Each structure stands twice: as structure tokens, then as C-alpha cells.
C-alpha positions in Angstrom: -29.4 22.7 23.3 -26.7 25.0 21.7 -26.4 24.4 18.0 -23.1 23.0 17.0 -21.7 24.8 13.9 -19.0 22.3 13.1 -19.4 20.6 10.0 -18.1 17.0 9.2 -16.4 16.5 5.8 -18.0 13.4 4.0 -15.0 12.0 2.0 -13.9 9.2 -0.1 -10.6 7.5 1.2 -8.1 6.2 -1.4 -4.7 4.9 -1.3 -1.5 5.8 -3.2 1.8 4.3 -2.2 0.7 3.1 1.1 -0.6 6.7 1.9 -4.3 7.3 2.6 -5.7 10.2 1.0 -9.2 11.8 1.1 -11.5 13.8 -1.5 -14.6 15.5 -0.5 -17.6 13.3 -1.9 -19.1 16.6 -3.2 -16.3 16.5 -5.9 -16.7 12.9 -6.8 -19.1 11.5 -9.4 -18.2 7.9 -9.3 -15.5 5.2 -8.7 -15.0 2.8 -11.6 -12.8 -0.3 -12.1 -9.9 0.0 -14.4 -10.9 -0.5 -18.1 -9.2 0.1 -21.6 -7.8 3.7 -21.7 -7.1 5.0 -25.2 -3.7 6.9 -25.3 -3.7 10.4 -26.6 -0.5 11.6 -28.3 1.3 14.6 -27.2 -0.4 14.9 -23.6 1.5 15.2 -20.4 3.2 12.3 -19.2 0.7 11.8 -16.3 -2.1 11.8 -18.5 -2.9 8.1 -19.3 -5.4 8.9 -22.2 -9.2 8.8 -22.2 -12.1 6.5 -21.7 -15.7 6.5 -22.8 -17.7 6.8 -19.6 -21.4 6.6 -20.4 -21.0 8.2 -23.7 -18.8 11.1 -22.3 -15.0 11.2 -23.3 -13.2 11.4 -19.8 -9.6 12.5 -19.5 -7.6 9.9 -17.3 -4.8 11.1 -14.9 -2.4 8.8 -13.2 -2.2 10.4 -9.8 1.1 8.3 -9.0 2.9 9.9 -11.9 1.3 13.5 -11.2 2.8 13.3 -7.7 6.1 12.0 -8.7 5.8 8.6 -7.2 7.1 5.3 -8.7 4.8 3.6 -11.1 3.1 0.6 -10.0 1.3 -2.3 -11.8 -2.5 -2.1 -12.0 -4.2 -4.7 -9.8 -7.6 -5.9 -8.9 -8.1 -3.0 -6.5 -6.8 -0.4 -8.8 -9.5 2.2 -9.3 -10.3 5.4 -11.1 -12.1 8.0 -9.2 -14.2 10.3 -11.5 -14.2 13.8 -10.2 -15.4 17.2 -11.2 -12.5 19.6 -12.0 -13.1 22.9 -13.5 -16.5 22.0 -15.2 -15.4 18.8 -16.4 -15.1 15.1 -15.4 -11.5 13.6 -14.9 -10.6 10.2 -13.8 -7.9 9.8 -11.2 -6.1 6.4 -11.3 -5.5 5.4 -7.6 -4.1 2.1 -5.9 -7.3 1.4 -4.1 -10.6 3.3 -3.2 -12.3 2.6 0.0 -15.4 3.7 2.0 -17.0 7.1 2.4 -16.3 8.5 5.9 -17.3 11.5 8.0 -14.1 13.4 9.0 -14.9 15.8 11.9 -13.9 19.4 11.1 -11.9 19.6 14.2 -9.7 16.6 13.3 -8.4 18.5 10.2 -5.1 20.5 10.6 -3.3 22.7 8.0 -1.0 20.9 5.7 2.6 20.7 7.1 5.6 21.8 5.1 6.4 18.5 3.7 4.0 15.4 3.4 5.8 12.4 2.2 6.6 12.8 -1.5 3.4 14.8 -2.4 3.8 18.4 -3.2 2.1 20.7 -0.4 0.3 22.6 -3.0 -2.1 19.6 -3.6 -3.0 19.3 0.1 -5.7 21.0 1.9 -5.0 19.5 5.4 -4.2 16.3 7.3 -6.8 14.7 9.4 -6.0 12.7 12.3 -8.6 9.9 13.0 -7.6 7.4 15.7 -4.6 5.6 14.4 -5.2 6.9 10.8 -3.6 9.8 9.1 -5.6 11.0 6.0 -4.1 13.6 3.4 -7.0 15.9 2.3 -6.5 16.5 -1.3 -7.1 19.9 -2.8 -8.4 18.9 -6.4 -8.1 22.6 -7.7 -4.2 22.6 -7.1 -3.7 19.0 -8.7 -3.5 20.3 -12.2 -2.4 23.9 -13.2 -4.7 26.1 -15.4 -2.8 25.4 -18.3 -2.9 21.6 -17.8 -6.7 21.9 -17.3 -6.9 23.7 -20.6 -4.9 21.0 -22.3 -7.1 18.4 -20.8 -10.3 20.2 -22.2 -8.9 19.9 -25.7 -8.3 16.0 -25.1 -11.9 15.9 -23.6 -13.1 17.3 -27.0 
């Protein structure tokens, strides 16, 4: 039998503004329910603040604000996806977080010039799965280097 070198991408699916996004599970350390967020003065508008997550001060980013989407009320399905970003943990507030799925590598296409309201820099590609279109997020481009440095000062 010939070896198939194709690699499936194991990804967590989440929702923002009726769009479905995916992040590689390798970058995710957990999914948390919403909890009290302590506001930190003089941070970027999309930085909601920090939480104490198992003894670690973790910066929290509102992805809706980061992507320039309209604000939405938090609901029972609102979640914080805790991701590794530049050697620190950061929480991303999303409308809902779903299951982990395997995305076949051949289902992924390069990012088109424009995908809804999300800046193309954040997008690694788009996956077509049956009747779903998933936007694969490139976490390294969600924040600029300067914003990451600012978050590290918040993290302490």
C-alpha cells in the first residue's frame, strides 16, 4: 500500500458573527466559560482585560473587536479559547466554540483576497467541508509584534 503523506489538520471550530473559524488544536490549551475579567487601563480597545486562570494572569482579547466586527452581548454559549501566542497564553473571546474536527489537507485553499469583514492577514486559508466553509485563523498574525509586547506587560 502506498503511504499517503496528506496530513489532516485537527482543529477547534468556533463562531464569530455567524462565520465559522478554525484554530489548530496544537495552539489551544483549553476552552473556558466566560468569567469575571479585570479591566486593565491603557490597553488597546480589543484587550478586555485579564483573568486569573489556574494561578496564571492571562490577557483576554475580544476577537470581535480585533476583527472590527460589531460588539455582541455575551451569552451562555460565549467562550474564551485559551491559546498559545508567542510563548504566553492568551484568551480569545468567541461567540461559541464547538467540536474538534479533522480537516483534510486537500480541503484547504489559500485565503481569498477578501473574506467577509476579517482582514486577510489573519487568515491561513479556507476549508470547504461538505456544506460548511471554515476560515482557518493564523494566530501569529492576529496581533502585531508591538501588541504582543504590550500584552506581555499586562501578563506581568
